[in-house]
C-alpha positions as CSV (number, residue, x, y, z in Angstrom):
1,M,46.8,-160.4,-175.8
2,A,43.7,-159.2,-174.0
3,H,40.4,-160.5,-172.7
4,F,37.8,-158.6,-170.7
5,P,36.9,-160.0,-168.2
6,P,39.6,-162.8,-167.8
7,A,39.1,-165.9,-169.8
8,G,36.8,-168.6,-168.5
9,A,33.2,-169.6,-168.7
10,T,31.1,-166.9,-167.1
11,V,27.4,-167.2,-166.1
12,S,25.7,-163.9,-165.7
13,R,23.2,-163.5,-162.9
14,A,21.2,-160.9,-164.8
15,H,21.0,-162.8,-168.1
16,P,20.8,-166.5,-169.1
17,W,23.8,-166.3,-171.4
18,R,26.8,-168.5,-170.8
19,S,30.1,-168.0,-172.5
20,A,33.8,-168.9,-172.5
21,G,36.8,-167.6,-174.4
22,R,40.4,-168.5,-175.0
23,T,43.3,-167.2,-177.1
24,A,46.8,-168.7,-177.8
25,Q,49.9,-167.7,-179.6
26,G,50.5,-169.5,-182.9
27,K,53.4,-171.9,-183.0
28,S,55.2,-169.8,-185.6
29,R,54.5,-166.4,-184.0
30,T,56.7,-164.3,-181.7
31,R,53.7,-162.7,-180.1
32,N,49.9,-163.1,-179.9
33,E,48.1,-160.4,-182.0
34,D,44.6,-161.7,-181.2
35,A,42.3,-160.3,-178.4
36,F,38.8,-161.1,-177.3
37,L,35.9,-159.8,-175.2
38,D,33.8,-162.1,-173.1
39,C,31.1,-159.9,-171.4
40,P,27.9,-161.9,-170.8
41,Q,26.6,-159.3,-168.3
42,G,26.6,-156.8,-171.1
43,G,25.4,-159.2,-173.8
44,C,28.5,-158.4,-175.9
45,W,31.3,-160.6,-177.2
46,A,34.1,-159.9,-179.7
47,V,37.2,-161.2,-181.4
48,A,39.9,-159.0,-182.9
49,D,42.9,-160.1,-184.9
50,G,45.8,-157.6,-185.4
51,M,46.8,-157.3,-189.0
52,G,49.7,-159.7,-189.5
53,G,52.9,-158.1,-190.9
54,H,51.9,-154.6,-190.0
55,H,53.0,-152.3,-187.2
56,A,51.7,-153.1,-183.6
57,G,48.9,-155.5,-184.6
58,N,48.7,-156.7,-181.0
59,I,48.1,-153.1,-179.8
60,A,45.4,-152.5,-182.4
61,S,43.5,-155.6,-181.5
62,Q,43.7,-154.8,-177.8
63,W,42.5,-151.3,-178.4
64,V,39.5,-152.6,-180.3
65,V,38.5,-155.0,-177.6
66,S,39.1,-152.6,-174.7
67,S,37.1,-149.8,-176.5
68,L,34.2,-152.2,-177.0
69,A,34.4,-153.3,-173.3
70,A,34.1,-149.7,-172.2
71,L,30.8,-149.1,-174.0
72,P,28.0,-148.5,-171.5
73,G,25.6,-151.0,-172.9
74,Q,22.6,-148.8,-172.2
75,G,19.6,-148.1,-174.4
76,G,17.6,-150.4,-176.7
77,F,19.1,-153.0,-179.0
78,D,19.2,-150.7,-182.1
79,Q,21.0,-148.1,-180.0
80,R,23.6,-150.6,-178.9
81,I,24.2,-151.6,-182.5
82,G,24.7,-147.9,-183.3
83,A,27.1,-147.5,-180.4
84,V,29.3,-150.4,-181.6
85,Q,29.4,-148.9,-185.1
86,R,30.3,-145.4,-183.8
87,C,33.0,-147.0,-181.5
88,L,34.7,-148.9,-184.3
89,R,34.5,-146.1,-186.8
90,G,36.0,-143.7,-184.2
91,L,38.9,-146.2,-183.7
92,D,39.3,-146.5,-187.5
93,S,39.8,-142.7,-187.7
94,Q,42.3,-142.7,-184.9
95,L,44.3,-145.5,-186.4
96,Q,44.4,-144.0,-189.9
97,P,48.0,-142.8,-190.8
98,A,47.9,-139.0,-190.8
99,D,50.1,-138.6,-193.9
100,G,49.0,-141.7,-195.7
101,L,52.6,-142.9,-195.6
102,A,53.0,-144.1,-192.0
103,R,52.9,-147.8,-191.2
104,I,49.4,-149.3,-190.9
105,M,48.2,-150.4,-187.5
106,G,45.0,-152.3,-187.9
107,S,42.8,-155.2,-186.8
108,T,39.9,-157.3,-187.9
109,V,36.8,-157.4,-185.6
110,V,33.7,-159.5,-185.2
111,V,31.2,-158.5,-182.6
112,L,28.1,-160.4,-181.3
113,L,25.3,-158.5,-179.4
114,L,22.4,-160.3,-177.7
115,E,19.3,-159.0,-176.1
116,H,16.3,-161.2,-175.3
117,N,15.8,-163.2,-178.6
118,R,17.6,-160.7,-180.8
119,A,21.1,-161.1,-182.1
120,A,23.4,-158.9,-184.2
121,C,26.7,-159.8,-185.8
122,I,28.9,-156.8,-186.8
123,W,32.2,-157.3,-188.5
124,A,35.1,-156.2,-190.7
125,G,37.8,-158.5,-192.0
126,D,38.1,-162.3,-191.9
127,S,37.4,-163.1,-188.2
128,R,34.2,-165.1,-188.3
129,C,30.9,-165.7,-186.6
130,Y,29.3,-169.2,-186.8
131,L,25.9,-170.4,-185.5
132,W,25.3,-174.0,-184.4
133,R,21.5,-174.7,-184.7
134,G,19.6,-177.9,-185.1
135,Q,22.8,-179.9,-185.5
136,R,23.8,-177.8,-188.4
137,L,26.7,-175.2,-188.7
138,Y,26.1,-171.9,-190.4
139,Q,28.7,-169.3,-191.2
140,L,26.9,-166.0,-190.5
141,S,29.8,-163.6,-191.5
142,R,31.4,-163.4,-194.9
143,D,35.1,-162.8,-195.1
144,H,36.3,-159.4,-196.3
145,S,39.3,-160.8,-198.1
146,L,40.7,-161.0,-201.6
147,Q,39.8,-164.7,-201.7
148,Q,36.2,-164.1,-201.0
149,H,36.2,-161.2,-203.5
150,L,37.6,-163.5,-206.2
151,M,34.9,-166.1,-205.4
152,D,32.1,-163.5,-205.5
153,K,33.2,-161.4,-208.5
154,Q,35.0,-163.9,-210.7
155,Q,33.1,-167.0,-209.7
156,L,36.3,-168.8,-208.8
157,S,36.1,-172.0,-206.7
158,P,37.4,-171.8,-203.2
159,E,40.4,-173.8,-204.2
160,M,41.2,-171.6,-207.2
161,A,40.7,-168.4,-205.1
162,Q,42.8,-169.7,-202.3
163,A,45.7,-170.4,-204.7
164,H,45.9,-166.7,-205.6
165,P,49.2,-165.3,-204.0
166,G,47.3,-162.5,-202.2
167,A,44.3,-164.6,-201.2
168,R,44.6,-163.8,-197.5
169,A,44.8,-160.0,-198.0
170,L,42.0,-158.1,-196.3
171,T,39.6,-155.8,-198.1
172,R,38.2,-154.3,-194.9
173,A,39.6,-153.8,-191.4
174,V,39.7,-151.3,-188.6
175,G,42.7,-149.0,-189.4
176,A,43.1,-150.0,-193.0
177,R,43.8,-147.2,-195.6
178,Q,40.1,-147.1,-196.7
179,P,37.4,-145.7,-194.4
180,L,35.8,-148.5,-192.4
181,S,32.8,-150.2,-193.9
182,L,31.1,-152.5,-191.4
183,E,28.7,-155.4,-192.3
184,I,25.8,-156.2,-190.0
185,L,23.6,-159.3,-189.8
186,E,20.6,-159.4,-187.5
187,L,18.6,-162.6,-186.6
188,R,16.4,-164.1,-183.9
189,T,17.8,-166.6,-181.5
190,H,16.3,-170.1,-181.0
191,P,16.6,-172.4,-177.9
192,G,19.7,-174.5,-178.2
193,D,21.6,-172.0,-180.4
194,V,25.4,-171.8,-179.9
195,F,27.5,-168.9,-181.4
196,L,31.2,-169.1,-182.1
197,L,33.4,-166.0,-182.8
198,C,36.9,-166.9,-183.9
199,S,40.0,-165.6,-185.6
200,D,41.3,-167.2,-188.9
201,G,44.0,-169.0,-187.0
202,L,41.3,-171.2,-185.5
203,Y,38.9,-171.9,-188.4
204,Q,41.7,-172.4,-190.9
205,G,43.0,-175.3,-188.8
206,L,39.7,-177.2,-188.9
207,S,37.4,-178.7,-191.4
208,Y,33.7,-177.8,-191.4
209,R,33.0,-181.2,-190.0
210,E,35.5,-180.7,-187.1
211,L,34.0,-177.3,-186.3
212,G,30.5,-178.8,-186.1
213,R,31.6,-181.7,-184.0
214,A,33.3,-179.4,-181.5
215,M,30.2,-177.1,-181.4
216,S,28.2,-180.0,-180.0
217,A,30.7,-180.8,-177.2
218,G,28.6,-179.4,-174.4
219,T,29.1,-176.2,-172.3
220,P,30.9,-173.2,-173.8
221,R,34.1,-174.1,-171.9
222,Q,33.9,-177.6,-173.2
223,V,33.4,-176.4,-176.8
224,V,36.3,-174.0,-176.5
225,E,38.6,-176.7,-175.1
226,Q,37.6,-179.1,-177.9
227,L,38.3,-176.5,-180.6
228,F,41.7,-175.8,-179.2
229,S,42.6,-179.4,-178.7
230,D,41.7,-180.1,-182.3
231,V,43.6,-177.1,-183.8
232,L,46.7,-177.6,-181.6
233,R,47.2,-181.1,-182.8
234,G,48.0,-179.6,-186.2
235,P,50.6,-176.9,-187.3
236,A,48.7,-174.0,-185.6
237,R,51.1,-171.5,-187.1
238,D,48.8,-168.5,-186.6
239,D,47.4,-167.1,-183.4
240,L,44.0,-168.7,-182.5
241,T,41.1,-167.3,-180.6
242,A,37.6,-168.5,-179.9
243,V,34.6,-167.2,-177.9
244,V,31.6,-169.5,-177.5
245,V,28.2,-168.2,-176.5
246,Q,25.0,-170.0,-175.5
247,P,21.9,-167.7,-175.3
């Protein structure tokens, strides 16, 4: 697992953003394949989840996060969005099996960029970005998974789509066999906003109500600790990671 800089709530002197992150190995896992980036001084945060069941998922997620951490963070906001896209597409090319037969080494990714009152969420896969605003929880990202595809294209209910044997299969990821297609959502921040980036091991262990209750717990560190406390009371079979950001 990797986090840059080390886990913990960090207050930047140059920017008003406060953030905290944490990752933990799932109770049924032999290693943690999640990684996160907590970089308030650069206005950049990310969560990556190595593709379960594939080769070296932990290395893929760490590679994604360390590459994002190495971006210079210079230029305007649109330039920074472009730099993240180029970084992730470059990684995707490097992770692609040369002969199409080698084992896949891939990872999901969700990135949050902030600058003044602008925010951008960039993602591929089923790691998510949530926004807590005005005592309401909004899911900003949409999963790139077979379950979401069945819901969108075949109008299946979430319960019916989830019952499909391959529901959790990813339709997009860094290092998947198809060229990377990133999705981007831009928005304006409001006073009191709280963002949550997390892997599926975290949000699958909580109801929407529980997520919302934790998001109002206080500081980013308090929110993270509440989320982990709630999830770890349950089975928590999968690795779980959360990064909480208050602009």
